[in-house]
C-alpha positions in Angstrom: 15.4 35.7 -101.4 16.3 32.3 -100.4 16.5 29.4 -102.7 15.2 26.0 -101.8 17.8 23.6 -100.5 16.3 20.6 -102.2 14.8 20.5 -105.6 12.0 18.0 -105.3 10.9 16.4 -108.4 7.6 14.6 -108.6 7.4 11.3 -110.4 4.9 11.1 -113.1 2.7 8.1 -113.4 3.2 6.0 -116.4 0.5 6.3 -119.0 -2.0 3.4 -118.8 -4.6 2.9 -121.5 -8.2 3.0 -120.1 -10.5 0.1 -120.5 -13.3 0.2 -123.0 -16.1 2.4 -121.6 -18.9 0.4 -123.2 -20.6 3.3 -124.9 -20.1 5.6 -121.9 -19.3 9.3 -122.6 -15.8 9.7 -121.1 -16.5 13.4 -120.5 -19.6 12.7 -118.3 -18.8 12.0 -114.6 -19.9 8.7 -113.2 -20.3 8.1 -109.5 -22.7 9.1 -106.7 -26.0 10.4 -108.2 -24.5 9.9 -111.7 -25.0 6.4 -112.9 -23.7 5.2 -116.2 -26.1 5.6 -119.1 -26.2 1.8 -119.6 -27.5 1.3 -116.1 -30.3 4.0 -116.2 -34.0 3.1 -116.9 -35.2 3.3 -120.5 -37.9 5.9 -121.2 -41.3 4.7 -120.2 -39.9 1.9 -118.1 -40.6 1.6 -114.4 -38.0 1.0 -111.7 -39.9 -2.0 -110.5 -42.1 -3.4 -113.3 -43.3 -6.4 -111.2 -44.0 -4.2 -108.1 -47.4 -3.7 -106.3 -50.1 -4.0 -108.9 -52.6 -1.2 -109.3 -55.7 -1.6 -107.2 -54.1 -3.8 -104.5 -54.9 -2.8 -101.0 -52.6 -2.5 -97.9 -53.4 -4.0 -94.5 -54.9 -0.8 -93.0 -57.3 -0.4 -95.9 -58.5 -4.0 -95.7 -58.9 -3.8 -91.9 -60.9 -0.6 -92.1 -63.1 -2.0 -94.8 -63.8 -5.2 -92.8 -64.4 -3.4 -89.5 -66.7 -0.8 -91.0 -68.7 -3.3 -93.0 -72.4 -3.2 -92.1 -74.0 -6.4 -90.8 -77.5 -7.2 -89.5 -77.8 -8.5 -85.9 -80.7 -9.4 -83.7 -80.9 -7.6 -80.3 -83.8 -7.7 -78.0 -86.1 -9.3 -80.6 -85.4 -6.6 -83.2 -83.0 -6.6 -86.1 -80.4 -3.8 -86.3 -77.7 -2.9 -88.9 -74.4 -2.1 -87.3 -70.7 -2.2 -88.2 -68.7 -5.3 -87.4 -66.7 -3.3 -84.9 -69.9 -2.2 -83.1 -71.2 -5.7 -83.1 -68.0 -6.9 -81.4 -68.4 -4.2 -78.8 -71.9 -5.4 -78.1 -70.6 -8.9 -77.7 -67.8 -7.6 -75.4 -70.3 -5.7 -73.1 -72.6 -8.8 -72.9 -69.6 -10.9 -71.9 -68.7 -8.4 -69.2 -72.3 -8.3 -67.9 -72.2 -12.1 -67.7 -69.1 -12.0 -65.4 -66.3 -12.5 -67.9 -63.2 -11.0 -66.1 -61.1 -10.7 -69.4 -63.9 -8.7 -71.0 -64.2 -6.5 -67.9 -60.5 -5.8 -67.9 -60.5 -5.0 -71.6 -63.4 -2.6 -71.3 -61.7 -0.8 -68.4 -58.5 -0.5 -70.4 -60.5 0.9 -73.4 -62.2 3.4 -71.1 -58.9 4.5 -69.7 -57.5 5.1 -73.1 -60.5 6.4 -75.0 -62.8 7.4 -72.1 -65.3 10.3 -72.2 -63.7 12.8 -74.6 -66.0 15.7 -73.6 -64.8 15.6 -70.0 -61.2 15.1 -71.2 -61.3 18.3 -73.2 -62.5 20.2 -70.1 -59.7 18.7 -68.0 -57.1 19.7 -70.6 -58.5 23.3 -70.7 -58.2 23.5 -66.9 -54.6 22.1 -66.9 -53.4 25.1 -69.0 -54.1 27.6 -66.2 -52.1 27.6 -63.0 -53.7 30.3 -60.9 -56.6 29.3 -58.7 -58.7 32.3 -59.7 -58.3 31.3 -63.4 -59.5 27.8 -62.7 -62.5 29.0 -60.8 -63.5 31.3 -63.7 -63.1 28.5 -66.2 -65.1 26.1 -64.1 -67.9 28.6 -63.8 -67.9 29.2 -67.5 -68.0 25.4 -68.2 -70.8 25.0 -65.7 -72.8 27.8 -67.3 -72.2 26.3 -70.7 -73.3 22.8 -69.8 -76.4 24.1 -68.0 -77.6 26.2 -70.9 -80.3 24.4 -72.9 -79.7 24.0 -76.6 -81.2 27.0 -78.5 -80.8 29.5 -75.7 -78.4 32.3 -76.3 -77.8 33.2 -72.6 -79.6 36.6 -72.7 
C-alpha cells in the first residue's frame, strides 16, 4: 500500500448567515418549476385577470360570421338570398364577363387552386398506380361509374 505523498486539506467556507427568507420554507427547493410560495397565484385567482374577456371573438370567427351572413340580392329581376361570399363571387364573375382583366386573372388563380374537386380526386387515384395496366383498369372503372345512372346497381 502506498501512502499519498501530499496530504491535501480542503478549505472550509466561512459560515455566513442567510438572509431573511420572507416566509419561505427553507426546506423546500426554489428554482426551475419551483417558484417561491409568495410568487404563486392565490387560490381562485387567474394568472391573467385582465385577459381576454369571455365571449370575445377572434379574427377567424368574425370573418367566418361576416362571410357566411345571408343577404338578399336582385339577379335577373328576381330576389335571392345568398351568403356575402357568394354575392362577391357573383360580382367577380360579372366583372370578368365585362372584360375586367384583374377579375379574370383572379378567377383563373382560384380555379387552379380550388378547381373541380371530382376530377382532382380521380387524378390522385390514378397517380398512385404506376403500371399501365393498372391505370387502364382504373380508368375503365371510373368510366363505368360515371356512366351509371343514379339508382342503377349495375346488374
